[in-house]
N, C-alpha and C positions, 0 to 999 in steps of 0.2 A: 492819322486821319480817323474821323469819327465813323461809326457804323451808319451807313445810309441805306441799308436794306429796307425797302418799303414794308416788307412783312414785319420786321422788328418794330418799325415805327407804328404800324397799325396795332400790333399787340400792346405796345406801350400806351397808345391812346385808349385802347379798350380797358386796360388796367387802370388808367387815370379816371375813366368814366365810372368804373366799379368803386374805386376809392372815394370819389366825389359823392356818389349815391349813398354809400355807407355813412359818410360824414353828414350829409343832409338828413338822412333818416335818424341818425343818432341825435342830432340837434333837435329834431321835431319830437322825438320820444322823450328826451330829457325835459323839454318844455311842457309836455303833457303831464309830467309828474307834478308840476306846479300849478295845475288847473288853468293853464293858458288856453284861451279859446282855440278850437281846432283850426279855423282859418288862419289865425295868426301864427300858430305853430307850423302849419304847412308853408306859409310865406317865409318864415324864418329858416325853415329847413331847405326850401328851394334857394334862398339867398346864400346859405352856407354851402350848398352843393355847387351852385354856379361859380362861387368864388374859388372853391377848392379845384373845380374843373379847369377854370381859367389859369390858375397858378400851375397846376400840373401839366397842362398843355404847353405852357411856356417852357417848362422843363423838358418835355418831350421834344419840342422844337429844337432845343439845344443839342439833343442827341445826334441829330443829323446835320449839324452846322459846323463848319470848319472856319476858323478865323485866321487870316494871314495878316501879319503886321510888318511894317517896314523895319529893317534891322538897324537903321540909323538911330543913335541915342537922341531922345527927345522928339522924334517925328511921330505924329499921332495918326498917320495913315493906317487904316485898317480896312480889310475887305472880308465880307462874310460870303460863304458859299454853301448852299444847301442842295443836297441830292444831285451832285454833278458827276460828270465822267472824270476818269483819271487825267485826260487831256486838259479839261477845264481846270482841275486842281494845279497841274503843272504850269499852265499859262498864268493863272492868278498868282501863284507863288513867285514866278519870275517877275511879274508886274509889280508885286509888292516890294521886291528887292531892288528894282531898277526904275521906280517911277520918277519923273523929272522934277516935280515940285515937292520938296520936303516941307511939311507943315510943322515947323518947330515953334511952339508957343514962346512968345517973348515974355521975359520976366521984368 
């Protein structure tokens, strides 16, 4: 099971914000070396920062997510669970193993 401690997820989100800010600032500073106008360098820096932050937040979201899949070969049933109780994990694990309709793709 993945770590779903809210404190750890908040720390990871804060670290993602710091890394994205550094990425954006580095981009803006590098563009300034080429005499790019200030407003354009800021716009590019903000774009790089927001892209980096979005990517890192997707990764942080994966930290607290557990995926349960059907054990039948070829069945593509999957269920994702984020920040749930142990009872919810047990219930979903059992549901993934015994769901009635196996979705096996036809070849």
